[in-house]
C-alpha positions as CSV (number, residue, x, y, z in Angstrom):
1,M,-37.2,17.9,21.3
2,S,-38.5,21.3,22.5
3,K,-38.3,24.2,20.0
4,L,-35.3,26.4,20.6
5,K,-34.1,29.9,19.7
6,I,-30.8,29.3,18.0
7,A,-28.1,31.8,17.0
8,I,-25.7,30.8,14.2
9,L,-22.6,33.0,14.0
10,S,-20.8,33.3,10.7
11,Y,-17.9,35.8,10.3
12,R,-18.4,35.8,6.4
13,S,-21.0,33.9,4.4
14,A,-20.6,34.4,0.7
15,P,-23.4,32.5,-0.9
16,F,-21.4,31.3,-3.9
17,G,-17.7,31.5,-2.9
18,G,-16.5,28.5,-1.0
19,G,-18.5,26.3,1.4
20,Q,-19.2,28.6,4.3
21,G,-22.2,30.4,2.9
22,I,-23.6,27.1,1.6
23,Y,-23.2,25.4,5.0
24,V,-24.8,28.3,6.9
25,H,-27.7,28.3,4.5
26,D,-28.2,24.6,4.7
27,I,-27.9,24.1,8.5
28,S,-30.0,27.1,9.3
29,K,-32.7,25.9,6.9
30,A,-32.6,22.3,8.3
31,L,-33.0,23.5,11.9
32,A,-35.8,26.0,10.9
33,I,-37.7,23.2,9.1
34,M,-37.6,21.2,12.4
35,G,-39.5,24.1,14.0
36,H,-36.6,25.9,15.7
37,K,-36.4,29.7,15.6
38,V,-33.1,30.4,13.9
39,E,-31.2,33.6,13.6
40,V,-28.0,33.9,11.5
41,I,-25.7,36.6,12.7
42,S,-23.3,37.3,9.9
43,G,-20.5,39.6,8.9
44,P,-20.2,40.6,5.2
45,P,-20.5,39.2,2.6
46,Y,-24.0,38.1,3.7
47,P,-25.7,34.7,3.0
48,T,-28.9,34.0,1.1
49,L,-31.2,32.2,3.6
50,Y,-34.3,30.1,3.8
51,E,-37.4,32.3,4.2
52,N,-38.1,31.3,7.8
53,V,-34.5,32.1,9.0
54,K,-33.8,35.6,10.3
55,L,-30.6,37.4,9.1
56,T,-28.9,39.9,11.4
57,K,-26.2,41.8,9.6
58,L,-23.1,42.5,11.8
59,P,-21.1,44.8,9.5
60,G,-17.4,45.1,9.8
61,L,-15.3,47.2,7.5
62,D,-15.4,44.5,4.8
63,L,-12.0,45.6,3.5
64,F,-11.5,42.5,1.3
65,Q,-14.1,43.7,-1.2
66,T,-11.2,45.5,-2.7
67,F,-7.4,45.4,-2.7
68,S,-7.0,49.1,-3.5
69,F,-5.4,51.0,-0.6
70,K,-7.2,54.2,-1.6
71,K,-10.6,52.4,-1.5
72,R,-9.8,50.7,1.8
73,L,-8.8,54.0,3.3
74,N,-12.0,55.6,2.2
75,I,-14.1,52.7,3.7
76,F,-12.3,53.2,7.0
77,L,-12.6,57.0,7.0
78,N,-16.3,56.9,6.0
79,K,-17.2,54.5,8.9
80,K,-19.3,56.3,11.4
81,N,-18.8,55.9,15.1
82,K,-15.5,54.0,14.8
83,K,-14.5,51.9,17.7
84,L,-11.1,50.5,18.7
85,I,-11.9,47.2,16.9
86,D,-12.3,49.2,13.6
87,F,-8.8,50.7,14.0
88,Y,-7.4,47.2,14.7
89,E,-9.2,45.7,11.6
90,F,-7.9,48.5,9.3
91,I,-4.3,48.4,10.5
92,S,-4.1,44.6,10.6
93,T,-5.4,44.4,7.0
94,L,-3.0,47.1,5.9
95,L,-0.1,45.0,7.3
96,G,-1.2,41.9,5.3
97,G,-3.2,40.1,8.0
98,F,-6.7,38.6,8.0
99,P,-8.4,40.0,11.1
100,E,-12.1,39.4,10.2
101,M,-12.5,36.4,12.5
102,R,-11.2,38.2,15.6
103,T,-13.1,41.4,14.9
104,F,-16.4,39.5,14.1
105,G,-16.0,37.6,17.4
106,E,-15.8,40.8,19.4
107,R,-18.8,42.3,17.6
108,A,-20.8,39.1,18.0
109,N,-20.0,39.0,21.7
110,N,-21.3,42.6,22.1
111,Y,-24.5,41.7,20.1
112,L,-25.2,38.7,22.3
113,K,-24.7,40.8,25.4
114,A,-27.5,43.1,24.2
115,N,-29.6,40.2,22.9
116,P,-29.3,37.4,25.5
117,G,-32.5,35.4,24.7
118,F,-30.9,32.5,22.8
119,D,-31.0,28.9,24.0
120,I,-27.8,28.0,22.2
121,V,-25.1,29.6,20.0
122,I,-23.5,27.8,17.0
123,D,-20.3,29.4,15.6
124,N,-19.1,28.6,12.1
125,Q,-15.3,28.3,12.5
126,S,-14.3,31.8,13.6
127,L,-12.5,30.4,16.6
128,S,-12.3,34.0,17.9
129,Y,-11.4,35.3,21.3
130,G,-15.0,36.5,21.7
131,L,-16.2,32.9,21.9
132,I,-14.5,32.4,25.2
133,A,-16.7,35.1,26.7
134,I,-19.8,33.9,24.8
135,E,-19.3,30.3,26.1
136,K,-19.6,31.6,29.7
137,R,-23.1,32.9,29.1
138,F,-24.5,30.5,26.5
139,P,-24.3,26.8,25.5
140,L,-21.9,26.9,22.6
141,I,-21.1,24.6,19.7
142,E,-18.1,25.4,17.5
143,I,-18.1,24.1,13.9
144,I,-14.6,23.4,12.6
145,H,-14.7,22.1,9.0
146,H,-10.9,21.5,9.1
147,P,-8.0,23.2,10.8
148,I,-6.8,26.1,8.6
149,T,-3.3,25.0,9.5
150,K,-3.6,22.7,6.5
151,D,-4.2,25.6,4.1
152,Y,-1.2,27.3,5.6
153,Q,1.0,24.2,5.2
154,Y,0.0,23.6,1.6
155,E,0.5,27.3,0.6
156,L,4.0,27.3,2.1
157,K,4.8,24.2,0.0
158,S,3.6,25.8,-3.2
159,S,6.5,28.3,-3.3
160,D,9.9,28.8,-1.8
161,K,10.0,32.6,-2.6
162,F,10.8,34.5,0.5
163,L,8.3,37.4,0.1
164,Y,5.5,34.9,-0.7
165,R,6.2,32.9,2.4
166,L,6.4,36.0,4.5
167,S,3.1,37.2,3.2
168,R,1.5,33.8,4.0
169,H,2.9,33.9,7.5
170,R,1.4,37.3,8.1
171,W,-2.0,36.3,6.5
172,Y,-2.3,33.2,8.6
173,S,-1.3,34.9,11.9
174,F,-4.9,34.4,13.1
175,L,-4.0,30.7,13.6
176,K,-2.3,31.6,16.9
177,M,-5.7,32.8,18.1
178,Q,-7.5,29.8,16.8
179,K,-5.2,27.3,18.5
180,R,-5.6,29.1,21.8
181,V,-9.4,29.3,21.6
182,A,-10.0,25.7,20.3
183,K,-8.5,24.2,23.4
184,K,-10.9,26.2,25.6
185,L,-14.1,25.2,23.9
186,N,-16.2,22.4,25.3
187,T,-18.1,21.2,22.3
188,I,-16.8,21.0,18.7
189,V,-18.5,19.5,15.7
190,T,-16.6,18.5,12.6
191,P,-17.8,16.9,9.4
192,S,-15.3,14.0,9.0
193,L,-13.2,11.6,11.0
194,N,-10.2,12.9,9.2
195,S,-10.9,16.4,10.4
196,L,-11.4,15.1,13.9
197,K,-7.9,13.7,13.8
198,D,-6.3,16.8,12.3
199,I,-8.1,19.2,14.8
200,S,-6.9,17.0,17.7
201,V,-3.3,17.1,16.5
202,D,-3.0,20.6,15.0
203,F,-5.1,22.4,17.6
204,N,-4.2,20.2,20.5
205,V,-7.8,19.5,21.3
206,N,-9.1,16.6,23.4
207,K,-10.8,14.2,21.0
208,D,-13.6,13.7,23.6
209,N,-14.7,17.3,22.9
210,I,-15.1,16.6,19.2
211,T,-18.2,15.1,17.6
212,V,-18.3,14.0,13.9
213,I,-21.5,15.0,12.0
214,Y,-21.3,14.9,8.2
215,N,-22.5,17.8,6.2
216,G,-25.8,17.3,4.4
217,L,-26.8,17.7,0.8
218,D,-30.0,18.7,-0.9
219,I,-30.6,15.4,-2.7
220,D,-33.7,16.8,-4.3
221,I,-31.7,19.4,-6.1
222,F,-28.5,17.5,-6.9
223,I,-30.2,15.0,-9.1
224,P,-29.2,13.2,-12.4
225,Y,-31.4,15.2,-14.8
226,P,-31.7,12.3,-17.3
227,E,-33.3,14.5,-19.9
228,I,-30.0,16.5,-20.2
229,K,-27.6,14.8,-22.7
230,R,-24.0,14.3,-21.4
231,Q,-21.2,15.7,-23.6
232,P,-19.0,12.7,-24.2
233,H,-15.6,14.1,-23.1
234,K,-16.6,17.0,-20.9
235,L,-14.9,17.1,-17.5
236,I,-16.2,19.1,-14.5
237,T,-14.4,20.2,-11.3
238,T,-15.1,22.6,-8.5
239,A,-12.1,24.6,-7.4
240,S,-11.0,28.0,-6.1
241,A,-8.4,29.0,-8.7
242,D,-5.0,29.9,-7.3
243,V,-5.6,28.0,-4.0
244,P,-2.9,25.3,-3.8
245,L,-5.0,23.1,-1.5
246,K,-7.5,22.4,-4.3
247,G,-5.0,20.9,-6.7
248,L,-6.5,22.4,-9.9
249,D,-3.1,22.5,-11.5
250,Y,-3.1,18.7,-11.8
251,T,-6.5,18.6,-13.5
252,L,-5.4,21.2,-16.0
253,K,-2.1,19.4,-16.8
254,S,-4.1,16.2,-17.3
255,L,-6.4,18.0,-19.7
256,A,-3.4,19.1,-21.7
257,D,-2.1,15.5,-21.7
258,L,-5.4,14.2,-23.2
259,K,-6.2,16.9,-25.7
260,N,-4.5,15.0,-28.5
261,N,-6.3,11.7,-27.7
262,F,-9.8,13.2,-27.3
263,E,-10.2,16.1,-29.7
264,D,-13.4,17.4,-28.1
265,I,-12.2,17.2,-24.5
266,S,-13.1,20.2,-22.3
267,L,-13.2,21.2,-18.7
268,V,-15.7,23.4,-16.8
269,V,-14.5,24.8,-13.5
270,I,-17.1,25.8,-10.9
271,G,-15.1,28.6,-9.5
272,K,-13.7,32.0,-10.2
273,I,-10.4,32.6,-12.0
274,K,-8.1,35.4,-10.9
275,R,-7.1,37.7,-13.7
276,N,-3.4,37.3,-14.6
277,G,-3.0,34.9,-11.6
278,H,-1.1,31.6,-11.5
279,T,-4.0,29.5,-12.9
280,S,-4.5,31.9,-15.8
281,R,-0.8,31.8,-16.7
282,L,-0.7,28.0,-16.4
283,I,-3.7,27.6,-18.8
284,K,-2.0,29.8,-21.3
285,K,1.3,27.9,-21.0
286,L,-0.5,24.6,-21.5
287,G,-2.3,25.9,-24.6
288,I,-5.7,24.9,-23.4
289,Q,-7.5,28.3,-23.3
290,D,-10.2,27.2,-25.7
291,R,-10.9,24.0,-23.6
292,V,-11.4,25.5,-20.1
293,S,-14.3,27.6,-18.9
294,F,-14.9,29.0,-15.4
295,K,-18.4,29.5,-14.1
296,T,-19.2,31.3,-10.8
297,G,-22.3,32.6,-9.1
298,L,-24.3,29.5,-10.1
299,T,-27.3,28.3,-8.1
300,K,-27.4,24.8,-6.8
301,N,-29.8,23.8,-9.6
302,E,-27.5,25.3,-12.2
303,I,-24.5,23.4,-10.7
304,A,-26.5,20.2,-10.8
305,K,-27.3,20.7,-14.5
306,E,-23.6,21.3,-15.2
307,Y,-22.9,17.9,-13.7
308,A,-25.7,16.4,-15.8
309,S,-24.2,17.7,-19.0
310,S,-20.7,16.5,-18.1
311,S,-19.2,13.0,-18.4
312,I,-16.7,12.8,-15.6
313,A,-16.3,14.8,-12.3
314,V,-12.7,15.3,-11.1
315,V,-11.7,16.3,-7.6
316,S,-8.0,16.7,-7.5
317,S,-7.8,18.4,-4.1
318,L,-4.7,17.9,-1.9
319,Y,-6.9,18.2,1.2
320,E,-10.6,18.4,2.0
321,G,-12.0,18.7,5.5
322,F,-15.3,17.8,3.9
323,G,-15.5,17.6,0.1
324,Y,-18.9,19.0,-1.0
325,P,-17.9,18.4,-4.7
326,V,-17.6,14.6,-4.2
327,I,-21.0,14.2,-2.6
328,E,-22.6,16.6,-5.2
329,A,-21.1,14.5,-8.0
330,M,-22.2,11.2,-6.5
331,S,-25.7,12.6,-6.0
332,C,-25.8,13.6,-9.7
333,E,-24.8,10.1,-10.8
334,I,-21.7,11.2,-12.7
335,P,-18.6,9.0,-12.7
336,L,-16.2,10.5,-10.2
337,V,-12.4,10.5,-10.0
338,A,-11.0,11.9,-6.7
339,T,-7.8,12.0,-4.8
340,N,-7.1,9.4,-2.1
341,S,-6.6,12.2,0.4
342,S,-7.9,13.5,3.8
343,S,-11.7,13.0,4.1
344,I,-12.4,12.0,0.5
345,P,-12.1,8.1,0.8
346,E,-14.3,8.3,3.9
347,L,-17.0,10.1,2.0
348,V,-17.0,8.2,-1.3
349,D,-16.6,4.7,0.0
350,K,-16.3,2.5,-3.1
351,Y,-18.3,4.7,-5.4
352,A,-15.4,6.7,-6.9
353,T,-12.1,5.9,-8.6
354,L,-9.3,7.1,-6.2
355,I,-5.9,8.3,-7.4
356,E,-2.9,9.6,-5.6
357,P,-2.7,13.4,-5.2
358,K,-0.4,15.4,-7.6
359,N,-0.1,12.4,-10.0
360,V,-1.0,13.7,-13.4
361,T,-0.1,10.5,-15.2
362,E,-2.4,8.4,-13.0
363,L,-5.2,11.0,-13.5
364,S,-4.8,10.9,-17.3
365,N,-4.7,7.1,-17.4
366,T,-7.8,6.9,-15.2
367,L,-9.8,9.4,-17.3
368,T,-8.9,7.4,-20.4
369,T,-10.0,4.2,-18.8
370,I,-13.4,5.6,-17.8
371,F,-13.9,7.2,-21.3
372,N,-13.2,3.8,-22.9
373,N,-15.4,1.8,-20.4
374,Y,-18.1,4.4,-19.7
375,E,-21.1,2.2,-18.9
376,K,-19.2,0.3,-16.2
377,Y,-18.4,3.5,-14.4
378,R,-21.8,4.9,-15.0
379,D,-23.3,1.9,-13.1
380,I,-21.0,2.6,-10.2
381,A,-22.2,6.3,-10.3
382,V,-25.8,5.2,-10.0
383,R,-25.0,3.2,-6.9
384,G,-23.1,6.3,-5.6
385,R,-26.3,8.3,-5.5
386,A,-27.9,5.7,-3.3
387,H,-24.9,6.0,-1.0
388,T,-25.3,9.7,-0.9
389,I,-29.0,9.5,-0.1
390,E,-28.4,7.1,2.8
391,N,-25.5,9.0,4.4
392,F,-25.8,12.7,3.6
393,N,-29.5,13.5,3.7
394,W,-30.5,16.5,5.8
395,L,-33.1,14.7,7.8
396,K,-30.6,12.3,9.3
397,I,-28.0,15.1,9.7
398,T,-30.4,17.4,11.5
399,E,-31.4,14.7,14.0
400,E,-27.7,14.3,14.8
401,Y,-27.4,18.1,15.3
402,E,-30.5,18.2,17.5
403,N,-28.9,15.5,19.7
404,I,-25.6,17.4,20.2
405,I,-27.6,20.6,20.8
406,H,-29.6,18.9,23.5
407,Q,-26.4,17.4,25.1
408,T,-24.6,20.8,25.0
409,I,-27.6,22.6,26.7
410,K,-27.8,19.9,29.3
411,K,-24.0,20.1,30.1
412,F,-24.2,23.9,30.3
413,K,-27.1,23.9,32.8
414,N,-25.4,21.3,34.9
415,A,-22.0,23.1,34.9
416,D,-20.7,24.6,38.1
417,F,-19.6,28.2,37.2
């Protein structure tokens, strides 16, 4: 394949918070290693990137760095050369909305007008109105990890309080834009068959426009580290605290169930806890403050070493478009317990113990069984790494991306505008 100039758009790319920054780092690195000239065009927070990938910063107001009205007002007032889109971003945020996708899309469209020399544009799930204009000028691939309608649905289910539900409705108001834009895009890539189905239904997108390409994993970083001794009853999970979709509550309740049977049982959560938030209050209520620790800002190597020192990985998510934690755990050869939900069964195949979501009793019983028959499940975990190497290595994934890039460019050149 000829070497291309590729723009990757990412409305926010936090390197340690959530999967977006990880995905942008990995896909840009993989394409650059194949010889393509890759430029990541990102809003704040900005990603850490492979040395041969160019980062272009497309600053917005970045109002979600704080929740203080005074600080947000100062950010807005201090912005030089304010445009109409800046006023929209400030007012929408002030009213409880999340406008970053829409405002980034407009800024990205303007940037690409001034810098038209790209062979293809890849957008990481902004689904913004600006993409409609961009697709008229460039071959465009839209990445949708899963429809955010699922986040909205699970958050509404988590509380029946009127003000909470009203705030969620306002926050997720960007979904109207995403549903309108998704139907107009010609090429969508998603990382699981489950997400393909959900995008088709929730966003009313023609399945023929969607291609499934799994996300890749750095299998040379997520390794077993046999020299690190596993702590016999240490659990590990990756979860954004206070996000209902991740199901952390159920892992915490199971930990509380088991603390009398396993005196040294503990849980490390790869994620950040919100001070005085729901998760913090639940931990205190369950009396497990001394058994739970939260770690954030870790490198991939550090996360892999946390897996290596743990005895069981738990993924209690209610929904995953693509569950990075399950393939990370399998690659590190740690026994895995995960929910039989969304994309997870598709990713783990027979190399994890699946349980029903929200079932604390089943989770506790399963953990007990694994603790008491550890070598059996350790053998399954070893085979799980081979499964990960075969299906989620970046060489295979990158070749699939190059194929869809080639097809998209060909279709664009042959289109009758």
